[in-house]
C-alpha positions as CSV (number, residue, x, y, z in Angstrom):
1,M,-126.1,-96.3,80.2
2,N,-123.7,-95.8,83.1
3,K,-121.5,-98.6,84.2
4,P,-121.9,-99.7,87.8
5,K,-119.3,-98.4,90.2
6,T,-116.6,-100.8,91.2
7,S,-114.2,-100.6,94.1
8,S,-110.6,-100.1,93.1
9,A,-109.4,-101.9,96.2
10,S,-108.3,-105.5,95.9
11,P,-110.8,-108.0,97.0
12,R,-110.4,-109.3,100.5
13,P,-109.7,-113.0,101.0
14,T,-112.6,-115.2,101.9
15,T,-112.8,-115.7,105.6
16,T,-113.3,-119.0,107.3
17,S,-114.1,-118.9,111.0
18,S,-116.4,-121.9,111.3
19,W,-115.9,-124.3,114.1
20,Q,-114.6,-127.0,111.7
21,S,-111.9,-124.7,110.3
22,I,-110.7,-124.1,113.9
23,L,-111.2,-127.4,115.6
24,L,-110.1,-129.8,112.9
25,P,-106.6,-128.3,112.4
26,L,-106.2,-128.2,116.2
27,I,-106.9,-131.9,116.5
28,A,-104.6,-132.6,113.5
29,G,-101.8,-130.7,115.2
30,L,-102.2,-132.8,118.3
31,F,-102.0,-136.0,116.2
32,H,-98.8,-134.8,114.6
33,L,-97.5,-133.8,118.0
34,Q,-98.0,-137.4,119.1
35,V,-95.9,-138.5,116.1
36,F,-93.1,-136.1,117.0
37,Y,-93.2,-137.4,120.6
38,Y,-92.8,-141.1,119.5
39,A,-90.1,-140.2,116.9
40,A,-88.1,-138.0,119.3
41,F,-88.4,-139.6,122.6
42,H,-89.2,-143.3,121.8
43,C,-86.8,-143.6,118.9
44,I,-84.0,-141.0,118.7
45,F,-83.3,-140.4,122.4
46,R,-83.5,-144.1,123.2
47,S,-81.2,-144.9,120.3
48,I,-78.7,-142.2,121.3
49,K,-78.6,-143.5,124.8
50,S,-78.4,-147.1,123.5
51,Q,-81.5,-147.9,125.4
52,A,-83.3,-149.2,122.3
53,S,-80.8,-152.1,121.9
54,E,-81.4,-153.1,125.5
55,S,-85.1,-153.7,124.8
56,T,-86.5,-157.1,124.4
57,S,-87.7,-158.1,120.9
58,E,-91.3,-157.6,121.9
59,E,-90.6,-154.1,123.3
60,F,-88.8,-153.1,120.2
61,R,-91.6,-154.3,117.9
62,N,-94.1,-152.5,120.2
63,E,-92.2,-149.2,119.8
64,C,-92.2,-149.6,116.0
65,F,-96.0,-150.2,116.1
66,L,-96.7,-147.2,118.3
67,L,-94.8,-144.9,115.9
68,D,-96.5,-146.3,112.8
69,R,-99.9,-146.2,114.5
70,A,-99.4,-142.5,115.4
71,I,-98.4,-141.8,111.8
72,F,-101.4,-143.6,110.4
73,L,-103.8,-141.8,112.7
74,A,-102.3,-138.4,111.9
75,Y,-102.3,-138.9,108.1
76,V,-105.8,-140.4,108.0
77,F,-107.1,-137.5,110.0
78,D,-105.4,-135.0,107.6
79,L,-107.2,-136.7,104.7
80,L,-110.5,-136.6,106.6
81,C,-110.0,-132.8,107.0
82,C,-109.4,-132.5,103.3
83,Y,-112.6,-134.5,102.6
84,L,-114.5,-132.1,104.8
85,K,-113.1,-129.2,102.8
86,V,-110.7,-128.0,105.6
87,I,-107.0,-127.6,104.8
88,P,-105.2,-128.3,108.1
89,F,-101.8,-126.9,107.0
90,S,-101.2,-123.2,106.8
91,R,-98.9,-123.3,103.8
92,C,-101.2,-125.6,101.7
93,N,-103.9,-124.0,99.6
94,C,-105.3,-127.2,98.1
95,S,-105.9,-130.7,99.4
96,S,-104.0,-132.3,96.5
97,D,-100.7,-131.2,98.1
98,I,-101.6,-133.2,101.3
99,V,-103.0,-136.2,99.4
100,G,-99.9,-136.4,97.2
101,H,-97.7,-136.6,100.3
102,H,-99.8,-138.8,102.6
103,V,-101.3,-141.4,100.4
104,P,-97.9,-142.9,99.3
105,T,-96.9,-143.2,103.0
106,L,-100.2,-144.9,103.9
107,I,-100.2,-147.4,101.0
108,L,-96.4,-148.0,100.7
109,A,-94.2,-147.0,103.7
110,L,-96.4,-148.0,106.6
111,P,-97.5,-151.5,105.2
112,L,-93.9,-152.4,104.5
113,A,-93.2,-152.3,108.3
114,I,-96.1,-154.5,109.3
115,P,-94.2,-157.8,108.9
116,L,-91.5,-156.5,111.3
117,W,-93.7,-155.3,114.2
118,S,-96.3,-158.1,113.7
119,D,-93.7,-160.9,113.7
120,V,-94.6,-162.3,110.2
121,R,-91.5,-164.4,109.6
122,R,-92.7,-165.4,106.1
123,F,-91.9,-162.0,104.8
124,E,-89.3,-160.7,107.3
125,S,-87.3,-163.8,108.2
126,T,-83.8,-162.3,108.4
127,S,-84.7,-159.2,110.4
128,L,-86.7,-161.3,112.9
129,S,-83.9,-163.9,113.2
130,I,-81.6,-161.0,114.2
131,L,-84.1,-160.0,117.0
132,D,-83.9,-163.6,118.2
133,S,-80.3,-163.1,119.2
134,S,-79.5,-162.4,122.9
135,I,-79.4,-158.8,124.2
136,G,-75.9,-157.5,123.7
137,N,-75.2,-159.2,120.4
138,D,-73.4,-156.8,118.2
139,R,-75.5,-157.3,115.0
140,R,-78.7,-157.2,117.0
141,D,-77.7,-153.9,118.7
142,R,-76.7,-152.3,115.4
143,F,-80.0,-153.5,113.8
144,I,-82.2,-152.1,116.5
145,D,-80.3,-148.8,117.0
146,S,-80.1,-148.1,113.2
147,Y,-83.8,-148.9,112.6
148,T,-85.0,-146.8,115.5
149,M,-82.6,-143.9,114.5
150,A,-83.8,-144.0,110.9
151,S,-87.5,-144.1,111.9
152,G,-87.1,-141.3,114.4
153,F,-85.2,-138.9,112.1
154,A,-87.5,-139.7,109.2
155,Y,-90.7,-138.7,111.1
156,I,-89.3,-136.1,113.5
157,S,-90.4,-133.7,110.7
158,S,-93.9,-133.9,112.2
159,L,-93.1,-130.9,114.3
160,N,-93.3,-129.0,111.1
161,E,-96.8,-130.2,110.6
162,V,-97.6,-129.2,114.2
163,F,-96.4,-125.6,113.4
164,M,-98.6,-125.4,110.3
165,C,-101.7,-126.9,112.0
166,F,-101.5,-124.4,114.9
167,Q,-100.8,-121.6,112.4
168,R,-104.0,-122.6,110.5
169,V,-106.0,-122.5,113.8
170,E,-104.7,-119.0,114.5
171,M,-105.5,-117.9,110.9
172,S,-109.0,-119.4,111.0
173,L,-109.8,-117.6,114.3
174,Q,-109.1,-114.3,112.6
175,G,-110.8,-115.2,109.3
176,V,-107.6,-115.5,107.2
177,C,-107.3,-118.2,104.5
178,S,-104.0,-117.5,102.8
179,F,-100.6,-117.6,104.5
180,R,-99.7,-114.5,102.5
181,D,-102.3,-112.5,104.4
182,I,-101.0,-113.1,107.9
183,P,-99.4,-109.6,108.1
184,S,-103.0,-108.3,108.3
185,M,-103.7,-110.3,111.5
186,K,-103.9,-108.4,114.8
187,R,-103.0,-111.3,117.2
188,R,-100.1,-113.5,116.1
189,L,-98.4,-116.2,118.0
190,F,-97.6,-119.2,115.8
191,T,-97.7,-116.8,112.8
192,S,-95.4,-114.2,114.4
193,R,-92.0,-113.5,112.7
194,I,-90.2,-115.4,115.4
195,A,-92.4,-118.5,115.1
196,V,-92.3,-118.5,111.3
197,G,-88.5,-118.1,111.4
198,A,-88.3,-121.0,113.9
199,E,-90.5,-123.1,111.6
200,L,-88.5,-122.4,108.5
201,T,-85.2,-123.0,110.3
202,Y,-86.5,-126.4,111.6
203,K,-87.6,-127.3,108.1
204,L,-84.1,-126.4,106.7
205,C,-82.4,-128.5,109.4
206,F,-84.6,-131.4,108.5
207,F,-84.2,-131.2,104.7
208,W,-80.4,-130.7,104.8
209,G,-79.5,-132.3,108.1
210,M,-81.8,-134.7,109.9
211,S,-82.8,-136.5,106.7
212,I,-79.2,-137.2,106.0
213,V,-78.8,-138.8,109.4
214,A,-81.9,-140.9,108.7
215,C,-80.5,-142.0,105.3
216,K,-77.2,-143.0,107.0
217,A,-79.1,-145.0,109.6
218,C,-81.0,-146.8,106.8
219,C,-77.6,-147.8,105.3
220,D,-76.5,-149.1,108.7
221,F,-79.7,-151.1,108.9
222,D,-79.0,-152.6,105.5
223,R,-75.5,-153.4,106.5
224,A,-76.7,-155.2,109.7
225,L,-78.8,-157.5,107.5
226,Y,-75.9,-158.0,105.0
227,D,-73.5,-159.0,107.8
228,T,-76.0,-161.4,109.3
229,I,-76.6,-163.2,106.0
230,T,-72.8,-163.5,105.2
231,A,-71.7,-164.3,108.8
232,P,-71.9,-168.1,108.5
233,L,-68.5,-169.6,107.4
234,A,-70.3,-171.9,105.0
235,Y,-72.0,-169.1,103.2
236,D,-70.8,-168.9,99.6
237,G,-73.6,-166.9,97.9
238,S,-72.7,-164.2,95.4
239,I,-72.9,-160.6,96.3
240,W,-75.9,-160.2,93.9
241,R,-77.7,-163.0,95.6
242,T,-76.9,-161.5,99.0
243,L,-78.2,-158.0,98.0
244,L,-81.4,-159.6,96.6
245,T,-82.0,-161.2,99.9
246,V,-81.3,-158.0,101.8
247,Y,-83.6,-155.9,99.6
248,S,-86.4,-158.5,99.7
249,S,-86.9,-157.4,103.3
250,P,-90.0,-155.1,103.4
251,A,-88.3,-153.0,106.2
252,V,-85.3,-152.5,104.0
253,L,-87.5,-151.5,101.0
254,R,-89.1,-148.9,103.3
255,G,-85.8,-147.4,104.0
256,A,-84.9,-147.5,100.3
257,L,-88.1,-145.6,99.4
258,F,-87.2,-142.9,102.0
259,R,-83.7,-142.5,100.7
260,A,-85.0,-142.2,97.1
261,F,-87.5,-139.6,98.1
262,S,-84.9,-137.7,100.1
263,I,-82.4,-137.6,97.3
264,V,-84.9,-136.5,94.7
265,M,-87.0,-134.0,96.7
266,Y,-85.2,-132.7,99.8
267,P,-82.3,-130.7,98.2
268,S,-84.7,-128.6,96.2
269,M,-87.2,-128.3,99.1
270,G,-84.3,-127.2,101.4
271,M,-83.3,-124.6,98.8
272,R,-86.8,-123.2,98.6
273,C,-86.9,-123.1,102.4
274,F,-83.5,-121.3,102.5
275,K,-84.9,-118.6,100.1
276,K,-87.9,-118.1,102.3
277,I,-85.6,-117.5,105.3
278,K,-83.7,-115.0,103.3
279,H,-86.9,-113.3,102.2
280,L,-88.1,-113.2,105.8
281,R,-84.9,-111.7,107.0
282,R,-85.0,-109.0,104.3
283,E,-88.5,-108.1,105.3
284,G,-87.4,-107.8,108.9
285,N,-84.6,-105.4,107.9
286,K,-87.0,-103.3,106.0
287,D,-89.3,-103.0,109.0
288,V,-86.4,-102.0,111.2
289,K,-85.4,-99.2,108.7
290,R,-89.0,-98.0,108.5
291,A,-89.1,-97.8,112.3
Protein backbone atom coordinates (compact mmCIF):
# COMPACT_ATOMS: atom_id res chain seq x y z
CA MET A 1 0.00 0.00 0.00
CA ASN A 2 1.46 3.33 -1.08
CA LYS A 3 2.10 5.98 1.56
CA PRO A 4 0.34 9.29 1.07
CA LYS A 5 2.52 11.98 -0.42
CA THR A 6 3.71 14.58 2.03
CA SER A 7 5.15 17.98 1.26
CA SER A 8 8.80 18.41 2.13
CA ALA A 9 8.30 22.11 2.78
CA SER A 10 8.08 23.23 6.39
CA PRO A 11 4.54 23.98 7.56
CA ARG A 12 3.54 27.61 7.40
CA PRO A 13 2.61 29.30 10.66
CA THR A 14 -1.03 29.54 11.53
CA THR A 15 -2.42 32.90 10.46
CA THR A 16 -4.53 35.13 12.63
CA SER A 17 -6.20 38.02 10.86
CA SER A 18 -9.49 38.24 12.75
CA TRP A 19 -10.68 41.62 13.94
CA GLN A 20 -9.88 40.70 17.56
CA SER A 21 -6.22 39.94 16.82
CA ILE A 22 -5.92 43.37 15.19
CA LEU A 23 -8.12 45.61 17.30
CA LEU A 24 -7.25 44.33 20.78
CA PRO A 25 -3.45 44.82 20.47
CA LEU A 26 -4.09 48.26 18.98
CA ILE A 27 -6.17 49.28 22.01
CA ALA A 28 -3.60 47.71 24.34
CA GLY A 29 -0.87 49.77 22.68
CA LEU A 30 -2.86 52.96 23.23
CA PHE A 31 -3.33 52.09 26.92
CA HIS A 32 0.43 51.61 27.31
CA LEU A 33 1.06 54.83 25.42
CA GLN A 34 -1.01 56.57 28.08
CA VAL A 35 1.19 55.02 30.78
CA PHE A 36 4.29 56.27 28.97
CA TYR A 37 2.77 59.75 28.70
CA TYR A 38 2.10 60.02 32.44
CA ALA A 39 5.49 58.50 33.35
CA ALA A 40 7.49 60.73 31.00
CA PHE A 41 5.65 64.04 31.07
CA HIS A 42 3.80 64.06 34.42
CA CYS A 43 6.62 62.49 36.43
CA ILE A 44 10.10 62.63 34.90
CA PHE A 45 9.99 65.99 33.12
CA ARG A 46 8.20 67.69 36.00
CA SER A 47 10.72 66.27 38.47
CA ILE A 48 13.71 67.33 36.34
CA LYS A 49 12.32 70.87 36.11
CA SER A 50 11.51 70.82 39.86
CA GLN A 51 7.88 71.48 39.03
CA ALA A 52 6.71 68.42 40.96
CA SER A 53 7.94 69.80 44.30
CA GLU A 54 6.09 73.06 43.59
CA SER A 55 2.78 71.20 43.45
CA THR A 56 0.34 71.17 46.33
CA SER A 57 -0.08 67.93 48.23
CA GLU A 58 -3.42 67.32 46.54
CA GLU A 59 -1.89 67.86 43.07
CA PHE A 60 0.97 65.48 43.87
CA ARG A 61 -1.38 62.75 45.07
CA ASN A 62 -3.53 63.24 41.98
CA GLU A 63 -0.48 62.79 39.71
CA CYS A 64 0.34 59.55 41.55
CA PHE A 65 -3.25 58.37 41.10
CA LEU A 66 -3.32 59.16 37.38
CA LEU A 67 -0.17 57.12 36.70
CA ASP A 68 -1.34 54.15 38.77
CA ARG A 69 -4.78 54.24 37.14
CA ALA A 70 -3.18 54.20 33.69
CA ILE A 71 -1.03 51.22 34.70
CA PHE A 72 -4.05 49.40 36.12
CA LEU A 73 -6.12 49.91 32.97
CA ALA A 74 -3.27 48.85 30.67
CA TYR A 75 -2.41 45.71 32.63
CA VAL A 76 -6.02 44.63 33.13
CA PHE A 77 -6.71 45.07 29.42
CA ASP A 78 -3.64 42.97 28.59
CA LEU A 79 -5.00 40.20 30.83
CA LEU A 80 -8.40 40.54 29.13
CA CYS A 81 -6.69 40.06 25.77
CA CYS A 82 -5.05 36.88 27.10
CA TYR A 83 -8.42 35.64 28.34
CA LEU A 84 -9.81 36.17 24.84
CA LYS A 85 -6.90 34.11 23.41
CA VAL A 86 -5.17 37.15 21.88
CA ILE A 87 -1.52 37.79 22.79
CA PRO A 88 -1.07 41.59 22.55
CA PHE A 89 2.77 41.57 22.59
CA SER A 90 4.74 40.58 19.52
CA ARG A 91 7.57 38.86 21.40
CA CYS A 92 5.30 36.77 23.66
CA ASN A 93 4.07 33.39 22.42
CA CYS A 94 2.01 32.41 25.45
CA SER A 95 -0.17 34.29 27.90
CA SER A 96 1.72 32.97 30.94
CA ASP A 97 4.59 35.40 30.20
CA ILE A 98 2.21 38.36 30.46
CA VAL A 99 0.30 37.00 33.45
CA GLY A 100 3.55 36.35 35.33
CA HIS A 101 4.63 39.97 34.85
CA HIS A 102 1.32 41.79 35.30
CA VAL A 103 -0.36 39.98 38.20
CA PRO A 104 2.38 40.77 40.79
CA THR A 105 2.15 44.44 39.81
CA LEU A 106 -1.64 44.45 40.13
CA ILE A 107 -1.80 42.65 43.48
CA LEU A 108 1.39 44.03 45.11
CA ALA A 109 2.93 47.17 43.59
CA LEU A 110 -0.21 49.16 42.81
CA PRO A 111 -2.08 48.49 46.09
CA LEU A 112 0.97 49.60 48.09
CA ALA A 113 0.59 53.12 46.68
CA ILE A 114 -3.10 53.46 47.54
CA PRO A 115 -2.54 54.83 51.08
CA LEU A 116 -0.34 57.61 49.69
CA TRP A 117 -2.60 58.98 46.95
CA SER A 118 -5.82 58.29 48.87
CA ASP A 119 -4.53 60.05 52.05
CA VAL A 120 -4.90 57.08 54.41
CA ARG A 121 -2.78 58.28 57.34
CA ARG A 122 -3.25 55.10 59.32
CA PHE A 123 -0.88 53.27 56.96
CA GLU A 124 1.19 56.14 55.49
CA SER A 125 1.54 58.57 58.37
CA THR A 126 5.19 59.62 57.86
CA SER A 127 4.94 60.23 54.12
CA LEU A 128 1.72 62.20 54.45
CA SER A 129 3.15 64.25 57.32
CA ILE A 130 5.99 65.29 54.99
CA LEU A 131 3.43 66.45 52.45
CA ASP A 132 1.86 68.62 55.15
CA SER A 133 5.01 70.75 55.18
CA SER A 134 4.96 74.03 53.30
CA ILE A 135 6.06 74.22 49.67
CA GLY A 136 9.80 74.88 49.59
CA ASN A 137 10.62 72.68 52.58
CA ASP A 138 13.79 70.75 51.74
CA ARG A 139 12.60 67.32 52.91
CA ARG A 140 9.23 67.79 51.21
CA ASP A 141 10.91 68.74 47.93
CA ARG A 142 13.25 65.74 48.07
CA PHE A 143 10.37 63.44 48.95
CA ILE A 144 8.17 64.54 46.04
CA ASP A 145 10.97 64.79 43.46
CA SER A 146 12.41 61.37 44.33
CA TYR A 147 9.00 59.64 44.36
CA THR A 148 7.94 61.09 41.02
CA MET A 149 11.37 60.34 39.52
CA ALA A 150 11.25 56.73 40.73
CA SER A 151 7.69 56.20 39.48
CA GLY A 152 8.44 57.79 36.14
CA PHE A 153 11.60 55.84 35.35
CA ALA A 154 10.09 52.59 36.67
CA TYR A 155 7.16 52.74 34.23
CA ILE A 156 8.64 54.61 31.29
CA SER A 157 9.39 51.12 29.98
CA SER A 158 5.77 51.10 28.77
CA LEU A 159 7.04 52.48 25.48
CA ASN A 160 8.48 49.01 24.94
CA GLU A 161 4.97 47.56 25.29
CA VAL A 162 3.72 50.15 22.81
CA PHE A 163 6.28 48.90 20.28
CA MET A 164 5.29 45.28 20.81
CA CYS A 165 1.56 45.93 20.61
CA PHE A 166 1.84 47.84 17.34
CA GLN A 167 4.15 45.13 16.01
CA ARG A 168 1.46 42.57 16.86
CA VAL A 169 -1.12 44.63 14.97
CA GLU A 170 1.13 44.74 11.92
CA MET A 171 1.80 41.01 12.16
CA SER A 172 -1.90 40.16 12.51
CA LEU A 173 -2.81 42.29 9.50
CA GLN A 174 -0.53 40.08 7.41
CA GLY A 175 -1.42 36.80 9.08
CA VAL A 176 1.86 36.26 10.94
CA CYS A 177 1.83 34.77 14.44
CA SER A 178 5.48 34.39 15.40
CA PHE A 179 8.02 37.21 15.59
CA ARG A 180 10.52 34.93 13.88
CA ASP A 181 8.40 34.99 10.74
CA ILE A 182 8.42 38.77 10.21
CA PRO A 183 11.04 38.59 7.40
CA SER A 184 8.29 37.01 5.27
CA MET A 185 6.06 40.08 5.69
CA LYS A 186 5.73 42.38 2.68
CA ARG A 187 4.79 45.61 4.48
CA ARG A 188 6.84 46.40 7.56
CA LEU A 189 6.83 49.57 9.63
CA PHE A 190 7.00 48.69 13.34
CA THR A 191 8.59 45.36 12.37
CA SER A 192 11.21 46.93 10.09
CA ARG A 193 14.89 46.56 10.96
CA ILE A 194 15.10 50.20 12.03
CA ALA A 195 12.05 49.92 14.29
CA VAL A 196 13.21 46.62 15.83
CA GLY A 197 16.66 48.11 16.38
CA ALA A 198 15.12 51.15 18.08
CA GLU A 199 12.93 48.88 20.23
CA LEU A 200 15.87 46.75 21.38
CA THR A 201 18.04 49.81 22.03
CA TYR A 202 15.32 51.36 24.16
CA LYS A 203 14.97 48.11 26.10
CA LEU A 204 18.70 48.01 26.73
CA CYS A 205 18.69 51.63 27.90
CA PHE A 206 15.94 50.78 30.35
CA PHE A 207 17.45 47.57 31.72
CA TRP A 208 20.97 48.99 32.14
CA GLY A 209 20.27 52.69 32.56
CA MET A 210 16.83 54.03 33.39
CA SER A 211 16.11 51.29 35.94
CA ILE A 212 19.30 52.30 37.80
CA VAL A 213 18.06 55.90 37.93
CA ALA A 214 14.74 54.63 39.30
CA CYS A 215 16.52 52.57 41.97
CA LYS A 216 18.59 55.58 43.06
CA ALA A 217 15.42 57.68 43.26
CA CYS A 218 13.88 55.00 45.47
CA CYS A 219 16.88 55.25 47.79
CA ASP A 220 16.51 59.05 47.89
CA PHE A 221 12.85 58.56 48.75
CA ASP A 222 13.82 56.25 51.64
CA ARG A 223 16.38 58.78 52.83
CA ALA A 224 13.77 61.55 52.88
CA LEU A 225 11.63 59.49 55.25
CA TYR A 226 14.64 58.55 57.37
CA ASP A 227 15.71 62.19 57.75
CA THR A 228 12.17 63.21 58.66
CA ILE A 229 11.92 60.59 61.40
CA THR A 230 15.31 61.43 62.91
CA ALA A 231 15.01 65.21 62.53
CA PRO A 232 13.53 66.01 65.98
CA LEU A 233 16.26 66.77 68.52
CA ALA A 234 14.48 64.66 71.12
CA TYR A 235 14.47 61.56 68.90
CA ASP A 236 16.58 58.80 70.47
CA GLY A 237 15.37 55.68 68.64
CA SER A 238 17.85 53.07 67.48
CA ILE A 239 18.77 52.74 63.84
CA TRP A 240 16.90 49.43 63.64
CA ARG A 241 13.75 50.99 65.01
CA THR A 242 14.11 53.85 62.54
CA LEU A 243 14.57 51.48 59.59
CA LEU A 244 11.56 49.46 60.73
CA THR A 245 9.49 52.65 60.73
CA VAL A 246 10.77 53.63 57.27
CA TYR A 247 10.10 50.23 55.73
CA SER A 248 6.67 49.94 57.30
CA SER A 249 5.60 52.57 54.77
CA PRO A 250 3.71 50.88 51.89
CA ALA A 251 5.20 53.36 49.41
CA VAL A 252 8.74 52.48 50.54
CA LEU A 253 7.93 48.76 50.29
CA ARG A 254 6.80 49.36 46.72
CA GLY A 255 10.19 50.87 45.92
CA ALA A 256 11.94 47.99 47.67
CA LEU A 257 10.06 45.46 45.54
CA PHE A 258 11.08 47.31 42.38
CA ARG A 259 14.73 47.37 43.45
CA ALA A 260 14.70 43.66 44.28
CA PHE A 261 13.15 42.82 40.91
CA SER A 262 15.62 45.09 39.11
CA ILE A 263 18.66 43.55 40.79
CA VAL A 264 17.52 39.98 40.17
CA MET A 265 16.09 40.27 36.65
CA TYR A 266 17.32 43.30 34.72
CA PRO A 267 21.05 42.44 34.35
CA SER A 268 20.25 39.14 32.58
CA MET A 269 17.38 40.67 30.61
CA GLY A 270 19.71 43.43 29.45
CA MET A 271 22.31 40.87 28.40
CA ARG A 272 19.73 38.96 26.33
CA CYS A 273 18.68 42.23 24.74
CA PHE A 274 22.32 43.08 23.96
CA LYS A 275 22.78 39.71 22.25
CA LYS A 276 19.66 40.33 20.15
CA ILE A 277 21.09 43.68 19.04
CA LYS A 278 24.35 41.98 18.04
CA HIS A 279 22.40 39.32 16.14
CA LEU A 280 20.34 41.97 14.37
CA ARG A 281 23.51 43.81 13.38
CA ARG A 282 25.13 40.63 12.03
CA GLU A 283 22.03 39.88 9.96
CA GLY A 284 22.18 43.41 8.56
CA ASN A 285 25.82 43.00 7.58
CA LYS A 286 24.98 39.74 5.79
CA ASP A 287 22.22 41.48 3.83
CA VAL A 288 24.64 44.21 2.75
CA LYS A 289 27.19 41.64 1.56
CA ARG A 290 24.53 39.74 -0.40
CA ALA A 291 23.48 42.97 -2.10
